[in-house]
PyMOL Python script that loads the backbone (N, CA, C, O; Angstrom):
from pymol import cmd

cmd.read_pdbstr("""\
ATOM      1  N   MET A   1    -127.422 178.180-131.886  1.00  0.00           N
ATOM      2  CA  MET A   1    -127.776 177.475-132.671  1.00  0.00           C
ATOM      3  C   MET A   1    -126.542 177.132-134.284  1.00  0.00           C
ATOM      4  O   MET A   1    -125.703 177.876-134.791  1.00  0.00           O
ATOM      5  N   THR A   2    -126.876 176.022-134.572  1.00  0.00           N
ATOM      6  CA  THR A   2    -125.945 175.938-136.066  1.00  0.00           C
ATOM      7  C   THR A   2    -126.847 175.583-136.825  1.00  0.00           C
ATOM      8  O   THR A   2    -127.876 175.044-136.417  1.00  0.00           O
ATOM      9  N   LEU A   3    -126.548 175.881-138.303  1.00  0.00           N
ATOM     10  CA  LEU A   3    -127.282 176.441-139.451  1.00  0.00           C
ATOM     11  C   LEU A   3    -126.697 176.373-140.255  1.00  0.00           C
ATOM     12  O   LEU A   3    -125.900 177.202-140.693  1.00  0.00           O
ATOM     13  N   ASN A   4    -127.260 174.211-141.069  1.00  0.00           N
ATOM     14  CA  ASN A   4    -126.661 173.461-141.994  1.00  0.00           C
ATOM     15  C   ASN A   4    -127.036 174.148-143.575  1.00  0.00           C
ATOM     16  O   ASN A   4    -127.571 173.455-144.441  1.00  0.00           O
ATOM     17  N   LEU A   5    -126.710 175.457-143.780  1.00  0.00           N
ATOM     18  CA  LEU A   5    -126.970 175.444-146.325  1.00  0.00           C
ATOM     19  C   LEU A   5    -125.523 174.925-146.697  1.00  0.00           C
ATOM     20  O   LEU A   5    -124.316 174.815-146.482  1.00  0.00           O
ATOM     21  N   ALA A   6    -127.289 174.574-147.843  1.00  0.00           N
ATOM     22  CA  ALA A   6    -125.956 174.308-149.172  1.00  0.00           C
ATOM     23  C   ALA A   6    -125.358 175.846-149.701  1.00  0.00           C
ATOM     24  O   ALA A   6    -125.706 177.013-149.521  1.00  0.00           O
ATOM     25  N   GLY A   7    -124.437 175.266-150.332  1.00  0.00           N
ATOM     26  CA  GLY A   7    -123.313 176.740-150.733  1.00  0.00           C
ATOM     27  C   GLY A   7    -124.000 177.732-151.290  1.00  0.00           C
ATOM     28  O   GLY A   7    -123.889 178.955-151.217  1.00  0.00           O
ATOM     29  N   SER A   8    -124.977 176.783-152.053  1.00  0.00           N
ATOM     30  CA  SER A   8    -125.486 178.594-153.276  1.00  0.00           C
ATOM     31  C   SER A   8    -127.111 178.389-152.359  1.00  0.00           C
ATOM     32  O   SER A   8    -128.126 178.322-153.053  1.00  0.00           O
ATOM     33  N   GLU A   9    -127.185 178.339-151.506  1.00  0.00           N
ATOM     34  CA  GLU A   9    -127.882 179.183-150.211  1.00  0.00           C
ATOM     35  C   GLU A   9    -127.001 180.291-148.773  1.00  0.00           C
ATOM     36  O   GLU A   9    -127.282 181.212-148.006  1.00  0.00           O
ATOM     37  N   MET A  10    -126.080 179.584-149.063  1.00  0.00           N
ATOM     38  CA  MET A  10    -125.262 180.600-148.456  1.00  0.00           C
ATOM     39  C   MET A  10    -124.814 181.763-148.937  1.00  0.00           C
ATOM     40  O   MET A  10    -124.843 182.946-148.600  1.00  0.00           O
ATOM     41  N   GLN A  11    -124.363 181.074-149.874  1.00  0.00           N
ATOM     42  CA  GLN A  11    -124.033 182.149-150.914  1.00  0.00           C
ATOM     43  C   GLN A  11    -125.055 183.354-151.127  1.00  0.00           C
ATOM     44  O   GLN A  11    -124.680 184.525-151.074  1.00  0.00           O
ATOM     45  N   PHE A  12    -126.740 182.876-151.439  1.00  0.00           N
ATOM     46  CA  PHE A  12    -127.433 183.947-151.002  1.00  0.00           C
ATOM     47  C   PHE A  12    -127.571 184.266-150.584  1.00  0.00           C
ATOM     48  O   PHE A  12    -127.393 185.448-150.877  1.00  0.00           O
ATOM     49  N   LEU A  13    -128.075 184.072-149.273  1.00  0.00           N
ATOM     50  CA  LEU A  13    -127.220 184.753-147.595  1.00  0.00           C
ATOM     51  C   LEU A  13    -126.415 185.255-148.124  1.00  0.00           C
ATOM     52  O   LEU A  13    -126.706 185.638-149.257  1.00  0.00           O
ATOM     53  N   GLU A  14    -125.073 185.518-147.653  1.00  0.00           N
ATOM     54  CA  GLU A  14    -124.667 186.704-147.949  1.00  0.00           C
ATOM     55  C   GLU A  14    -124.894 187.395-148.427  1.00  0.00           C
ATOM     56  O   GLU A  14    -125.371 188.402-147.903  1.00  0.00           O
ATOM     57  N   GLU A  15    -124.624 187.240-150.146  1.00  0.00           N
ATOM     58  CA  GLU A  15    -124.795 187.817-151.345  1.00  0.00           C
ATOM     59  C   GLU A  15    -126.339 189.638-150.361  1.00  0.00           C
ATOM     60  O   GLU A  15    -126.229 190.860-150.459  1.00  0.00           O
ATOM     61  N   LEU A  16    -127.402 188.803-149.639  1.00  0.00           N
ATOM     62  CA  LEU A  16    -128.628 189.389-149.535  1.00  0.00           C
ATOM     63  C   LEU A  16    -127.976 189.917-147.918  1.00  0.00           C
ATOM     64  O   LEU A  16    -128.554 189.235-147.071  1.00  0.00           O
ATOM     65  N   CYS A  17    -127.502 190.381-147.600  1.00  0.00           N
ATOM     66  CA  CYS A  17    -126.238 190.561-146.030  1.00  0.00           C
ATOM     67  C   CYS A  17    -125.998 191.848-146.938  1.00  0.00           C
ATOM     68  O   CYS A  17    -126.606 192.843-146.543  1.00  0.00           O
ATOM     69  N   VAL A  18    -125.462 191.960-147.726  1.00  0.00           N
ATOM     70  CA  VAL A  18    -124.348 192.870-148.627  1.00  0.00           C
ATOM     71  C   VAL A  18    -125.219 194.398-149.052  1.00  0.00           C
ATOM     72  O   VAL A  18    -125.240 195.587-148.733  1.00  0.00           O
ATOM     73  N   ARG A  19    -126.029 193.218-150.189  1.00  0.00           N
ATOM     74  CA  ARG A  19    -126.976 194.236-150.407  1.00  0.00           C
ATOM     75  C   ARG A  19    -127.514 194.975-149.237  1.00  0.00           C
ATOM     76  O   ARG A  19    -127.386 196.195-149.129  1.00  0.00           O
ATOM     77  N   LYS A  20    -128.375 193.911-147.985  1.00  0.00           N
ATOM     78  CA  LYS A  20    -129.406 194.959-147.272  1.00  0.00           C
ATOM     79  C   LYS A  20    -129.208 195.985-146.288  1.00  0.00           C
ATOM     80  O   LYS A  20    -129.905 196.847-145.752  1.00  0.00           O
ATOM     81  N   GLY A  21    -127.097 195.292-146.197  1.00  0.00           N
ATOM     82  CA  GLY A  21    -126.862 195.917-144.945  1.00  0.00           C
ATOM     83  C   GLY A  21    -126.833 195.564-143.795  1.00  0.00           C
ATOM     84  O   GLY A  21    -126.327 196.413-143.062  1.00  0.00           O
ATOM     85  N   VAL A  22    -127.190 194.579-143.259  1.00  0.00           N
ATOM     86  CA  VAL A  22    -127.269 193.695-142.190  1.00  0.00           C
ATOM     87  C   VAL A  22    -126.613 192.034-141.990  1.00  0.00           C
ATOM     88  O   VAL A  22    -125.908 191.295-142.677  1.00  0.00           O
ATOM     89  N   SER A  23    -127.345 191.940-140.537  1.00  0.00           N
ATOM     90  CA  SER A  23    -125.906 190.519-140.725  1.00  0.00           C
ATOM     91  C   SER A  23    -126.859 189.617-141.482  1.00  0.00           C
ATOM     92  O   SER A  23    -127.906 189.722-142.120  1.00  0.00           O
ATOM     93  N   LYS A  24    -125.689 188.340-140.972  1.00  0.00           N
ATOM     94  CA  LYS A  24    -127.925 187.371-141.308  1.00  0.00           C
ATOM     95  C   LYS A  24    -128.172 186.781-140.439  1.00  0.00           C
ATOM     96  O   LYS A  24    -128.768 185.739-140.712  1.00  0.00           O
ATOM     97  N   THR A  25    -127.899 187.041-138.947  1.00  0.00           N
ATOM     98  CA  THR A  25    -129.563 187.119-137.995  1.00  0.00           C
ATOM     99  C   THR A  25    -130.350 187.498-138.031  1.00  0.00           C
ATOM    100  O   THR A  25    -131.406 187.149-137.504  1.00  0.00           O
ATOM    101  N   ALA A  26    -129.931 189.057-139.193  1.00  0.00           N
ATOM    102  CA  ALA A  26    -131.239 189.214-138.718  1.00  0.00           C
ATOM    103  C   ALA A  26    -131.838 189.318-140.850  1.00  0.00           C
ATOM    104  O   ALA A  26    -130.835 189.965-141.149  1.00  0.00           O
ATOM    105  N   ALA A  27    -132.134 189.261-141.391  1.00  0.00           N
ATOM    106  CA  ALA A  27    -132.221 188.554-142.835  1.00  0.00           C
ATOM    107  C   ALA A  27    -132.505 187.760-142.777  1.00  0.00           C
ATOM    108  O   ALA A  27    -133.250 187.371-143.676  1.00  0.00           O
ATOM    109  N   ILE A  28    -132.157 186.839-141.669  1.00  0.00           N
ATOM    110  CA  ILE A  28    -132.907 184.887-141.155  1.00  0.00           C
ATOM    111  C   ILE A  28    -134.749 185.531-140.243  1.00  0.00           C
ATOM    112  O   ILE A  28    -135.961 185.384-140.407  1.00  0.00           O
ATOM    113  N   ARG A  29    -133.780 186.244-139.315  1.00  0.00           N
ATOM    114  CA  ARG A  29    -134.634 186.562-138.553  1.00  0.00           C
ATOM    115  C   ARG A  29    -136.330 187.151-139.560  1.00  0.00           C
ATOM    116  O   ARG A  29    -137.482 186.723-139.489  1.00  0.00           O
ATOM    117  N   GLN A  30    -135.731 188.228-140.374  1.00  0.00           N
ATOM    118  CA  GLN A  30    -136.387 188.498-140.879  1.00  0.00           C
ATOM    119  C   GLN A  30    -137.682 187.314-142.336  1.00  0.00           C
ATOM    120  O   GLN A  30    -138.885 187.053-142.331  1.00  0.00           O
ATOM    121  N   ALA A  31    -136.652 187.002-143.206  1.00  0.00           N
ATOM    122  CA  ALA A  31    -137.285 185.783-143.592  1.00  0.00           C
ATOM    123  C   ALA A  31    -138.264 185.059-142.540  1.00  0.00           C
ATOM    124  O   ALA A  31    -139.359 184.898-143.079  1.00  0.00           O
ATOM    125  N   LEU A  32    -138.246 184.646-141.431  1.00  0.00           N
ATOM    126  CA  LEU A  32    -139.355 183.990-140.523  1.00  0.00           C
ATOM    127  C   LEU A  32    -140.139 184.934-140.455  1.00  0.00           C
ATOM    128  O   LEU A  32    -141.341 185.016-140.707  1.00  0.00           O
ATOM    129  N   ARG A  33    -139.137 185.912-139.972  1.00  0.00           N
ATOM    130  CA  ARG A  33    -141.273 186.778-140.196  1.00  0.00           C
ATOM    131  C   ARG A  33    -141.489 186.901-141.148  1.00  0.00           C
ATOM    132  O   ARG A  33    -142.713 187.009-141.067  1.00  0.00           O
ATOM    133  N   LEU A  34    -141.234 187.000-142.280  1.00  0.00           N
ATOM    134  CA  LEU A  34    -142.626 186.914-143.637  1.00  0.00           C
ATOM    135  C   LEU A  34    -143.060 185.342-143.431  1.00  0.00           C
ATOM    136  O   LEU A  34    -144.232 185.077-143.162  1.00  0.00           O
ATOM    137  N   TYR A  35    -142.353 184.605-143.528  1.00  0.00           N
ATOM    138  CA  TYR A  35    -142.598 183.061-142.836  1.00  0.00           C
ATOM    139  C   TYR A  35    -144.084 183.025-142.620  1.00  0.00           C
ATOM    140  O   TYR A  35    -145.057 182.608-143.249  1.00  0.00           O
ATOM    141  N   GLN A  36    -143.838 183.704-141.340  1.00  0.00           N
ATOM    142  CA  GLN A  36    -144.847 184.011-140.529  1.00  0.00           C
ATOM    143  C   GLN A  36    -145.904 184.639-141.143  1.00  0.00           C
ATOM    144  O   GLN A  36    -146.931 184.175-140.648  1.00  0.00           O
ATOM    145  N   VAL A  37    -146.159 185.451-141.961  1.00  0.00           N
ATOM    146  CA  VAL A  37    -147.068 186.320-142.702  1.00  0.00           C
ATOM    147  C   VAL A  37    -147.611 185.638-143.815  1.00  0.00           C
ATOM    148  O   VAL A  37    -148.446 186.461-144.189  1.00  0.00           O
ATOM    149  N   VAL A  38    -147.708 184.522-144.723  1.00  0.00           N
ATOM    150  CA  VAL A  38    -147.656 183.791-145.643  1.00  0.00           C
ATOM    151  C   VAL A  38    -148.168 183.078-144.840  1.00  0.00           C
ATOM    152  O   VAL A  38    -149.309 182.838-145.234  1.00  0.00           O
ATOM    153  N   GLU A  39    -147.886 182.409-143.563  1.00  0.00           N
ATOM    154  CA  GLU A  39    -148.538 180.918-143.502  1.00  0.00           C
ATOM    155  C   GLU A  39    -149.770 181.805-142.766  1.00  0.00           C
ATOM    156  O   GLU A  39    -150.768 182.043-143.445  1.00  0.00           O
ATOM    157  N   ASP A  40    -149.703 182.273-141.439  1.00  0.00           N
ATOM    158  CA  ASP A  40    -150.890 183.190-140.898  1.00  0.00           C
ATOM    159  C   ASP A  40    -152.100 183.031-142.055  1.00  0.00           C
ATOM    160  O   ASP A  40    -153.034 182.231-141.998  1.00  0.00           O
ATOM    161  N   ARG A  41    -151.706 184.470-143.620  1.00  0.00           N
ATOM    162  CA  ARG A  41    -152.910 184.339-144.079  1.00  0.00           C
ATOM    163  C   ARG A  41    -153.116 183.062-145.366  1.00  0.00           C
ATOM    164  O   ARG A  41    -153.686 183.436-146.390  1.00  0.00           O
ATOM    165  N   ALA A  42    -152.663 181.627-145.289  1.00  0.00           N
ATOM    166  CA  ALA A  42    -152.479 180.937-145.888  1.00  0.00           C
ATOM    167  C   ALA A  42    -153.170 179.938-144.874  1.00  0.00           C
ATOM    168  O   ALA A  42    -153.137 178.712-144.981  1.00  0.00           O
ATOM    169  N   ASP A  43    -153.748 180.592-143.960  1.00  0.00           N
ATOM    170  CA  ASP A  43    -154.989 179.351-143.101  1.00  0.00           C
ATOM    171  C   ASP A  43    -155.867 180.125-142.646  1.00  0.00           C
ATOM    172  O   ASP A  43    -156.762 179.906-141.830  1.00  0.00           O
ATOM    173  N   LYS A  44    -155.658 180.812-143.057  1.00  0.00           N
ATOM    174  CA  LYS A  44    -157.163 181.854-142.915  1.00  0.00           C
ATOM    175  C   LYS A  44    -157.992 181.802-144.802  1.00  0.00           C
ATOM    176  O   LYS A  44    -159.004 182.333-145.260  1.00  0.00           O
ATOM    177  N   GLY A  45    -157.082 181.024-145.324  1.00  0.00           N
ATOM    178  CA  GLY A  45    -157.567 180.660-147.129  1.00  0.00           C
ATOM    179  C   GLY A  45    -157.192 181.915-147.186  1.00  0.00           C
ATOM    180  O   GLY A  45    -158.252 182.388-146.777  1.00  0.00           O
ATOM    181  N   LYS A  46    -156.506 182.858-147.372  1.00  0.00           N
ATOM    182  CA  LYS A  46    -156.255 183.607-147.650  1.00  0.00           C
ATOM    183  C   LYS A  46    -155.422 183.329-149.106  1.00  0.00           C
ATOM    184  O   LYS A  46    -154.615 182.399-149.074  1.00  0.00           O
ATOM    185  N   LYS A  47    -155.543 183.949-150.160  1.00  0.00           N
ATOM    186  CA  LYS A  47    -154.661 184.083-151.655  1.00  0.00           C
ATOM    187  C   LYS A  47    -153.578 185.502-151.640  1.00  0.00           C
ATOM    188  O   LYS A  47    -153.656 186.685-151.308  1.00  0.00           O
ATOM    189  N   MET A  48    -152.307 184.349-152.354  1.00  0.00           N
ATOM    190  CA  MET A  48    -151.395 186.252-151.696  1.00  0.00           C
ATOM    191  C   MET A  48    -150.520 185.781-153.214  1.00  0.00           C
ATOM    192  O   MET A  48    -150.067 184.702-153.598  1.00  0.00           O
ATOM    193  N   PHE A  49    -150.553 187.286-153.871  1.00  0.00           N
ATOM    194  CA  PHE A  49    -150.263 187.145-155.613  1.00  0.00           C
ATOM    195  C   PHE A  49    -149.266 188.766-155.314  1.00  0.00           C
ATOM    196  O   PHE A  49    -149.399 189.837-154.722  1.00  0.00           O
ATOM    197  N   PHE A  50    -148.105 187.924-156.309  1.00  0.00           N
ATOM    198  CA  PHE A  50    -147.539 188.995-157.233  1.00  0.00           C
ATOM    199  C   PHE A  50    -147.441 190.199-157.895  1.00  0.00           C
ATOM    200  O   PHE A  50    -146.478 190.560-157.219  1.00  0.00           O
ATOM    201  N   VAL A  51    -147.669 191.411-158.867  1.00  0.00           N
ATOM    202  CA  VAL A  51    -148.374 192.248-159.313  1.00  0.00           C
ATOM    203  C   VAL A  51    -147.500 192.443-160.380  1.00  0.00           C
ATOM    204  O   VAL A  51    -146.518 193.069-159.978  1.00  0.00           O
ATOM    205  N   ASP A  52    -147.459 192.281-161.105  1.00  0.00           N
ATOM    206  CA  ASP A  52    -146.471 193.460-162.202  1.00  0.00           C
ATOM    207  C   ASP A  52    -146.586 194.754-162.476  1.00  0.00           C
ATOM    208  O   ASP A  52    -147.291 194.903-163.474  1.00  0.00           O
ATOM    209  N   ASN A  53    -146.062 196.129-161.863  1.00  0.00           N
ATOM    210  CA  ASN A  53    -146.735 196.817-162.209  1.00  0.00           C
ATOM    211  C   ASN A  53    -147.293 197.708-162.926  1.00  0.00           C
ATOM    212  O   ASN A  53    -148.224 198.430-162.571  1.00  0.00           O
ATOM    213  N   SER A  54    -146.277 197.695-164.885  1.00  0.00           N
ATOM    214  CA  SER A  54    -146.111 197.680-165.819  1.00  0.00           C
ATOM    215  C   SER A  54    -147.557 197.295-166.690  1.00  0.00           C
ATOM    216  O   SER A  54    -148.061 198.022-167.547  1.00  0.00           O
ATOM    217  N   THR A  55    -148.150 195.787-166.179  1.00  0.00           N
ATOM    218  CA  THR A  55    -148.395 195.208-167.447  1.00  0.00           C
ATOM    219  C   THR A  55    -149.739 194.577-166.416  1.00  0.00           C
ATOM    220  O   THR A  55    -150.572 193.764-166.816  1.00  0.00           O
ATOM    221  N   LYS A  56    -149.701 195.096-165.214  1.00  0.00           N
ATOM    222  CA  LYS A  56    -150.817 194.659-163.948  1.00  0.00           C
ATOM    223  C   LYS A  56    -151.018 193.330-164.601  1.00  0.00           C
ATOM    224  O   LYS A  56    -151.785 193.198-165.554  1.00  0.00           O
ATOM    225  N   GLU A  57    -150.354 192.381-164.108  1.00  0.00           N
ATOM    226  CA  GLU A  57    -150.480 190.791-165.030  1.00  0.00           C
ATOM    227  C   GLU A  57    -150.233 190.197-163.155  1.00  0.00           C
ATOM    228  O   GLU A  57    -149.260 190.590-162.511  1.00  0.00           O
ATOM    229  N   ARG A  58    -151.005 189.499-162.715  1.00  0.00           N
ATOM    230  CA  ARG A  58    -151.098 188.795-161.459  1.00  0.00           C
ATOM    231  C   ARG A  58    -150.161 187.570-161.649  1.00  0.00           C
ATOM    232  O   ARG A  58    -150.036 187.016-162.741  1.00  0.00           O
ATOM    233  N   SER A  59    -149.439 187.136-160.404  1.00  0.00           N
ATOM    234  CA  SER A  59    -148.467 185.740-160.194  1.00  0.00           C
ATOM    235  C   SER A  59    -149.089 185.190-159.191  1.00  0.00           C
ATOM    236  O   SER A  59    -148.985 185.880-158.178  1.00  0.00           O
ATOM    237  N   GLU A  60    -150.125 183.555-158.949  1.00  0.00           N
ATOM    238  CA  GLU A  60    -150.031 183.489-157.542  1.00  0.00           C
ATOM    239  C   GLU A  60    -149.209 183.821-156.758  1.00  0.00           C
ATOM    240  O   GLU A  60    -149.128 185.047-156.825  1.00  0.00           O
ATOM    241  N   LEU A  61    -148.212 183.248-155.688  1.00  0.00           N
ATOM    242  CA  LEU A  61    -147.929 182.351-154.441  1.00  0.00           C
ATOM    243  C   LEU A  61    -148.378 181.409-154.162  1.00  0.00           C
ATOM    244  O   LEU A  61    -149.210 181.278-153.265  1.00  0.00           O
ATOM    245  N   MET A  62    -147.906 180.467-154.910  1.00  0.00           N
ATOM    246  CA  MET A  62    -148.655 178.729-154.090  1.00  0.00           C
ATOM    247  C   MET A  62    -146.870 178.499-153.188  1.00  0.00           C
ATOM    248  O   MET A  62    -145.688 178.835-153.124  1.00  0.00           O
ATOM    249  N   LEU A  63    -147.970 177.659-152.669  1.00  0.00           N
ATOM    250  CA  LEU A  63    -147.098 177.281-150.835  1.00  0.00           C
ATOM    251  C   LEU A  63    -147.639 175.270-150.937  1.00  0.00           C
ATOM    252  O   LEU A  63    -148.549 174.617-151.449  1.00  0.00           O
ATOM    253  N   LEU A  64    -147.077 175.149-150.556  1.00  0.00           N
ATOM    254  CA  LEU A  64    -146.299 173.621-150.003  1.00  0.00           C
ATOM    255  C   LEU A  64    -146.891 173.420-148.922  1.00  0.00           C
ATOM    256  O   LEU A  64    -146.612 172.434-148.240  1.00  0.00           O
TER     257      LEU A  64
END
""", "prot")
cmd.dss("prot")
cmd.show_as("cartoon", "prot")
cmd.util.cbc("prot")
cmd.orient("prot")
């Protein structure tokens, strides 16, 4: 499989792999699994939020 990424996307992927100690393949597989979970929940009409632990402020994850 060939994947074409913009320079900034490739840089982010490479930095992420170094920080997490994983291969590019592993990082992309994990991203796809996360995307699948998000899509499955959205398809069921569920909302997803990020919560700031210190302020308890919630920010809704908006999907395209």
